[in-house]
ROTOR-249569 format. One record per residue (C-alpha): chain; residue number from 0; x, y, z; residue in three letters. Coordinates in nm, 4 decimals. Example, Ala and Ser with C-alpha at 12.3 -4.5 7.8 and 13.67 -1.06 7.14 Angstrom:
% residues 2
[site 'A',0,[1.2300,-0.4500,0.7800],'ala']
[site 'A',1,[1.3670,-0.1060,0.7140],'ser']
This chain:
% residues 220
[site 'A',0,[2.4012,-4.5152,-3.3984],'met']
[site 'A',1,[2.1854,-4.2344,-3.5420],'ala']
[site 'A',2,[2.3072,-3.9057,-3.5058],'pro']
[site 'A',3,[2.0816,-3.7074,-3.2511],'arg']
[site 'A',4,[1.8423,-3.4353,-3.3554],'thr']
[site 'A',5,[1.9368,-3.0965,-3.2074],'pro']
[site 'A',6,[1.6466,-2.9847,-2.9786],'pro']
[site 'A',7,[1.4411,-2.7281,-3.1769],'ser']
[site 'A',8,[1.4568,-2.3276,-3.1411],'leu']
[site 'A',9,[1.1260,-2.3290,-2.9644],'thr']
[site 'A',10,[1.1962,-2.6253,-2.7544],'thr']
[site 'A',11,[1.5059,-2.4276,-2.6227],'thr']
[site 'A',12,[1.3579,-2.1230,-2.5770],'thr']
[site 'A',13,[1.0887,-2.2709,-2.3412],'ala']
[site 'A',14,[1.3581,-2.4364,-2.1735],'ile']
[site 'A',15,[1.5370,-2.1110,-2.0980],'leu']
[site 'A',16,[1.2322,-1.9351,-2.0143],'leu']
[site 'A',17,[1.1663,-2.1737,-1.7645],'leu']
[site 'A',18,[1.5116,-2.1814,-1.6077],'ala']
[site 'A',19,[1.5009,-1.8055,-1.5901],'ala']
[site 'A',20,[1.1426,-1.8230,-1.4193],'gly']
[site 'A',21,[1.2972,-2.0858,-1.1593],'ala']
[site 'A',22,[1.5465,-1.8153,-1.0778],'val']
[site 'A',23,[1.3942,-1.5087,-1.0794],'leu']
[site 'A',24,[1.0634,-1.6254,-0.8619],'ala']
[site 'A',25,[1.3083,-1.6891,-0.5273],'pro']
[site 'A',26,[1.4639,-1.3422,-0.6247],'val']
[site 'A',27,[1.1019,-1.1659,-0.6182],'ala']
[site 'A',28,[0.9983,-1.3288,-0.2856],'ala']
[site 'A',29,[1.3599,-1.2527,-0.1596],'asn']
[site 'A',30,[1.2611,-0.9176,-0.2435],'gln']
[site 'A',31,[0.9469,-0.9346,-0.0463],'asp']
[site 'A',32,[1.0487,-1.0893,0.2623],'gly']
[site 'A',33,[1.3106,-0.8279,0.3039],'asp']
[site 'A',34,[1.0459,-0.5727,0.2829],'ala']
[site 'A',35,[0.8618,-0.7492,0.5420],'leu']
[site 'A',36,[1.1572,-0.7879,0.7561],'ile']
[site 'A',37,[1.1956,-0.4072,0.7215],'ala']
[site 'A',38,[0.8405,-0.3581,0.8378],'leu']
[site 'A',39,[0.8853,-0.6044,1.1129],'lys']
[site 'A',40,[1.1878,-0.4379,1.2513],'asn']
[site 'A',41,[1.0119,-0.0968,1.2742],'gly']
[site 'A',42,[0.7269,-0.2347,1.4947],'leu']
[site 'A',43,[0.6427,-0.3581,1.8441],'gln']
[site 'A',44,[0.4478,-0.6529,1.8415],'asp']
[site 'A',45,[0.3595,-0.7336,2.2189],'pro']
[site 'A',46,[0.1349,-1.0139,2.1256],'asn']
[site 'A',47,[0.4034,-1.1904,1.9088],'gly']
[site 'A',48,[0.1867,-1.1717,1.5856],'glu']
[site 'A',49,[0.4995,-1.1570,1.3514],'leu']
[site 'A',50,[0.7036,-1.4431,1.5119],'asn']
[site 'A',51,[0.7241,-1.6533,1.2590],'asn']
[site 'A',52,[0.8509,-1.4056,0.9961],'trp']
[site 'A',53,[1.1750,-1.5090,0.9139],'gly']
[site 'A',54,[1.1995,-1.7660,1.1425],'thr']
[site 'A',55,[1.0304,-2.0562,1.0897],'ala']
[site 'A',56,[1.0733,-2.0140,0.7156],'ser']
[site 'A',57,[1.2754,-1.7746,0.4681],'ile']
[site 'A',58,[0.9554,-1.8139,0.2388],'asp']
[site 'A',59,[0.7168,-1.5286,0.3364],'pro']
[site 'A',60,[0.4188,-1.7384,0.2188],'cys']
[site 'A',61,[0.4442,-1.9409,0.4704],'ala']
[site 'A',62,[0.4258,-1.6422,0.7533],'trp']
[site 'A',63,[0.1219,-1.5323,0.9537],'thr']
[site 'A',64,[-0.1250,-1.2567,0.8125],'his']
[site 'A',65,[0.0697,-1.2742,0.4476],'val']
[site 'A',66,[-0.1334,-1.3792,0.1502],'glu']
[site 'A',67,[0.0384,-1.5152,-0.1651],'cys']
[site 'A',68,[-0.0826,-1.5326,-0.5102],'asp']
[site 'A',69,[-0.0914,-1.9522,-0.5693],'asn']
[site 'A',70,[0.1380,-1.8991,-0.9026],'his']
[site 'A',71,[0.3660,-1.6438,-0.8680],'thr']
[site 'A',72,[0.4239,-1.6905,-0.5066],'lys']
[site 'A',73,[0.4342,-1.3323,-0.4623],'arg']
[site 'A',74,[0.2785,-1.1026,-0.1421],'val']
[site 'A',75,[-0.0622,-0.9749,-0.2447],'ile']
[site 'A',76,[-0.2142,-0.9060,0.0838],'arg']
[site 'A',77,[-0.0959,-0.7782,0.4376],'leu']
[site 'A',78,[-0.3814,-0.8746,0.6953],'asp']
[site 'A',79,[-0.2514,-0.6574,0.9854],'leu']
[site 'A',80,[-0.5680,-0.5384,1.1249],'gly']
[site 'A',81,[-0.6432,-0.5496,1.4998],'phe']
[site 'A',82,[-0.3186,-0.6755,1.6294],'arg']
[site 'A',83,[-0.1637,-0.4357,1.8637],'asn']
[site 'A',84,[0.1038,-0.3327,1.7143],'leu']
[site 'A',85,[0.2833,-0.0127,1.7133],'ser']
[site 'A',86,[0.5684,0.1691,1.5864],'gly']
[site 'A',87,[0.6561,0.2963,1.2313],'arg']
[site 'A',88,[0.5837,0.1997,0.8624],'leu']
[site 'A',89,[0.8972,0.0828,0.6790],'ala']
[site 'A',90,[0.9382,0.2978,0.3193],'pro']
[site 'A',91,[1.0545,-0.0410,0.2171],'glu']
[site 'A',92,[0.6823,-0.1431,0.2207],'leu']
[site 'A',93,[0.7254,0.0247,-0.1051],'gly']
[site 'A',94,[0.9064,-0.2972,-0.2552],'asn']
[site 'A',95,[0.5957,-0.5003,-0.2419],'leu']
[site 'A',96,[0.5244,-0.4564,-0.6059],'asp']
[site 'A',97,[0.2824,-0.7472,-0.6575],'gln']
[site 'A',98,[0.0453,-0.6035,-0.3420],'leu']
[site 'A',99,[-0.2910,-0.5698,-0.3636],'glu']
[site 'A',100,[-0.4452,-0.5379,0.0101],'tyr']
[site 'A',101,[-0.2772,-0.3286,0.2453],'met']
[site 'A',102,[-0.4240,-0.3829,0.5847],'glu']
[site 'A',103,[-0.2678,-0.2524,0.8799],'ile']
[site 'A',104,[-0.5792,-0.0713,1.0549],'his']
[site 'A',105,[-0.6733,-0.0428,1.3860],'ala']
[site 'A',106,[-0.3232,-0.0565,1.5533],'asn']
[site 'A',107,[-0.0985,0.2042,1.7376],'asn']
[site 'A',108,[0.1216,0.2850,1.4390],'ile']
[site 'A',109,[0.2801,0.6245,1.4524],'gln']
[site 'A',110,[0.4794,0.8400,1.2132],'gly']
[site 'A',111,[0.4487,0.9001,0.8962],'thr']
[site 'A',112,[0.2787,0.7381,0.5546],'val']
[site 'A',113,[0.5762,0.6392,0.3628],'pro']
[site 'A',114,[0.5885,0.8186,-0.0112],'ala']
[site 'A',115,[0.7107,0.5158,-0.1488],'glu']
[site 'A',116,[0.3457,0.3656,-0.0918],'leu']
[site 'A',117,[0.3194,0.5194,-0.4381],'gly']
[site 'A',118,[0.5523,0.2670,-0.6226],'asn']
[site 'A',119,[0.2605,0.0156,-0.5600],'leu']
[site 'A',120,[0.0610,0.0223,-0.8688],'lys']
[site 'A',121,[-0.1434,-0.2944,-0.7943],'asn']
[site 'A',122,[-0.2744,-0.1551,-0.5000],'leu']
[site 'A',123,[-0.6390,-0.2241,-0.4948],'ile']
[site 'A',124,[-0.7115,-0.1095,-0.0989],'ala']
[site 'A',125,[-0.5139,0.0668,0.1449],'ile']
[site 'A',126,[-0.6790,0.0187,0.5113],'asp']
[site 'A',127,[-0.4649,0.2706,0.7526],'leu']
[site 'A',128,[-0.7390,0.3773,0.9533],'tyr']
[site 'A',129,[-0.7320,0.3713,1.3363],'asn']
[site 'A',130,[-0.3877,0.4846,1.4149],'asn']
[site 'A',131,[-0.1888,0.7583,1.5062],'lys']
[site 'A',132,[-0.0117,0.8359,1.1700],'leu']
[site 'A',133,[0.0749,1.1881,1.1013],'ser']
[site 'A',134,[0.2219,1.4139,0.8686],'gly']
[site 'A',135,[0.1016,1.4687,0.5276],'arg']
[site 'A',136,[-0.0988,1.2468,0.2741],'ile']
[site 'A',137,[0.2154,1.1733,0.0278],'pro']
[site 'A',138,[0.1074,1.3058,-0.3167],'pro']
[site 'A',139,[0.2572,0.9973,-0.4568],'ser']
[site 'A',140,[-0.0690,0.7790,-0.3409],'leu']
[site 'A',141,[-0.1966,0.9813,-0.6612],'gly']
[site 'A',142,[-0.0116,0.7226,-0.9057],'glu']
[site 'A',143,[-0.2094,0.4020,-0.7771],'leu']
[site 'A',144,[-0.4262,0.3629,-1.0848],'gln']
[site 'A',145,[-0.5616,0.0588,-0.9185],'ser']
[site 'A',146,[-0.6595,0.1843,-0.6213],'leu']
[site 'A',147,[-1.0377,0.1595,-0.5168],'lys']
[site 'A',148,[-1.0281,0.1692,-0.1465],'tyr']
[site 'A',149,[-0.8252,0.4505,0.0767],'leu']
[site 'A',150,[-0.9344,0.4349,0.4410],'arg']
[site 'A',151,[-0.7191,0.6740,0.6835],'met']
[site 'A',152,[-0.9588,0.8154,0.8791],'glu']
[site 'A',153,[-0.8978,0.8375,1.2770],'asn']
[site 'A',154,[-0.5508,0.9456,1.2648],'asn']
[site 'A',155,[-0.3724,1.2915,1.2997],'thr']
[site 'A',156,[-0.2857,1.3172,0.9271],'leu']
[site 'A',157,[-0.2154,1.7214,0.8571],'ser']
[site 'A',158,[-0.1795,1.9073,0.5336],'gly']
[site 'A',159,[-0.3905,2.0011,0.2311],'pro']
[site 'A',160,[-0.5610,1.6923,0.0757],'ile']
[site 'A',161,[-0.3154,1.6262,-0.2585],'pro']
[site 'A',162,[-0.4746,1.7182,-0.5948],'arg']
[site 'A',163,[-0.2901,1.4444,-0.7232],'glu']
[site 'A',164,[-0.5500,1.1979,-0.5654],'leu']
[site 'A',165,[-0.8266,1.3123,-0.7911],'val']
[site 'A',166,[-0.6794,1.1635,-1.0884],'gly']
[site 'A',167,[-0.7707,0.8244,-0.9217],'leu']
[site 'A',168,[-1.0026,0.6987,-1.1695],'ser']
[site 'A',169,[-1.0850,0.3626,-0.9782],'asn']
[site 'A',170,[-1.1471,0.5060,-0.6601],'leu']
[site 'A',171,[-1.4811,0.4176,-0.5185],'met']
[site 'A',172,[-1.4048,0.4431,-0.1351],'ile']
[site 'A',173,[-1.2257,0.7303,0.0413],'leu']
[site 'A',174,[-1.2133,0.8405,0.4160],'asp']
[site 'A',175,[-0.9994,1.0967,0.5636],'leu']
[site 'A',176,[-1.2468,1.2086,0.8696],'ser']
[site 'A',177,[-1.1229,1.2386,1.1942],'tyr']
[site 'A',178,[-0.8120,1.3798,1.1097],'asn']
[site 'A',179,[-0.5968,1.7438,1.0878],'asp']
[site 'A',180,[-0.6328,1.8470,0.7164],'leu']
[site 'A',181,[-0.6503,2.1680,0.6149],'cys']
[site 'A',182,[-0.7379,2.3852,0.2812],'gly']
[site 'A',183,[-1.0135,2.3171,0.0918],'thr']
[site 'A',184,[-1.1999,1.9480,-0.0569],'ile']
[site 'A',185,[-1.1395,1.8811,-0.4146],'pro']
[site 'A',186,[-1.4468,1.8337,-0.5733],'arg']
[site 'A',187,[-1.3259,1.7357,-0.9342],'ser']
[site 'A',188,[-1.2367,1.4023,-1.0844],'gly']
[site 'A',189,[-1.2386,1.0874,-0.8694],'ala']
[site 'A',190,[-1.3664,1.3333,-0.5887],'phe']
[site 'A',191,[-1.6976,1.4109,-0.7595],'gln']
[site 'A',192,[-1.8882,1.1363,-0.6123],'asn']
[site 'A',193,[-1.7264,1.1079,-0.2480],'ile']
[site 'A',194,[-1.9539,1.2392,0.0332],'pro']
[site 'A',195,[-1.8346,1.4857,0.2289],'leu']
[site 'A',196,[-1.8904,1.2761,0.5297],'thr']
[site 'A',197,[-1.5598,1.1288,0.4437],'ser']
[site 'A',198,[-1.3746,1.4379,0.5514],'phe']
[site 'A',199,[-1.6006,1.5433,0.8523],'ala']
[site 'A',200,[-1.4064,1.6239,1.1527],'asn']
[site 'A',201,[-1.0925,1.7968,0.9992],'asn']
[site 'A',202,[-1.1335,2.1604,1.1815],'pro']
[site 'A',203,[-0.8981,2.3116,0.9463],'arg']
[site 'A',204,[-1.0582,2.2236,0.6349],'leu']
[site 'A',205,[-1.2530,2.5011,0.4946],'lys']
[site 'A',206,[-1.5218,2.2961,0.2981],'gly']
[site 'A',207,[-1.5485,2.2273,-0.0767],'pro']
[site 'A',208,[-1.3415,2.4182,-0.3170],'glu']
[site 'A',209,[-1.5254,2.6166,-0.5400],'val']
[site 'A',210,[-1.5662,2.4698,-0.9031],'pro']
[site 'A',211,[-1.3473,2.6358,-1.1374],'gly']
[site 'A',212,[-1.1397,2.8601,-0.8781],'ala']
[site 'A',213,[-0.9141,2.5481,-0.7772],'gly']
[site 'A',214,[-0.8063,2.4756,-0.4092],'gly']
[site 'A',215,[-0.7686,2.7259,-0.1387],'asp']
[site 'A',216,[-0.4825,2.6032,0.0546],'asn']
[site 'A',217,[-0.2933,2.9158,0.1919],'glu']
[site 'A',218,[-0.1689,2.9290,0.5229],'asn']
[site 'A',219,[-0.2143,2.5249,0.5425],'cys']
C-alpha cells in the first residue's frame, strides 16, 4: 500500500480555522444571549413581548424582536420600540459588541443610560426617545464613531451635553429635545450642522456656545 500523503500546511491551517470558528461562534452567541437575558431580567414586560427569550431556544437569533447577521449569527438589532416595557437598562447591553441598531423607544424605561453603551463600536443608531430616562448622558457615547442617529428626546436627562459627542464624525441626526439638560450647546465638530430645534424645550440650556469661547457649564 502506498504511504499516505500528509495534509499540506495550508489544508491543516484551514481545518484549524474552521474548527476555531465552530467553537467561537456559539461562545459569541452565548455572550449575546447572556446580555439579553440581563436586559430582560431588569425589565417589566406586561405584554409578554420577551417571553421566549431564553425559554423556547438558547439561540438569541431565534428570539422575538432580535435580528442577527446571517453569517456571524451575532445580534445586530434590537427592535423593542412601543412594547410597553418598564424598568432599567442593564449595563450588560455593553457586551452586544456587534449591535448596530438599538431601538428601545416609546416605552417606560427608567434609570440612567448605561455608560457601557460606549463599548458598542458598531452602533449606527440609538433610539431611546419617549421614555423616562434620567441622569446624565454618558460621555462614553463619544466613542461610537459609527453612530449616525442618536435620539433621546422626551426623557428627563440632566447635566451638560458631553463635549465628547462633537467628535462623532458620522453623526447625521441628533435629538435631545424635551429633557432637563443645562449649560451651553456645543456648535463645533459634528454639532455644526445639527439644528437648534434638536435641543428645544430644555429650560436650563443657555443657548449655543460662543465660537472660540468653549462651553459655559458653570452651576450645571
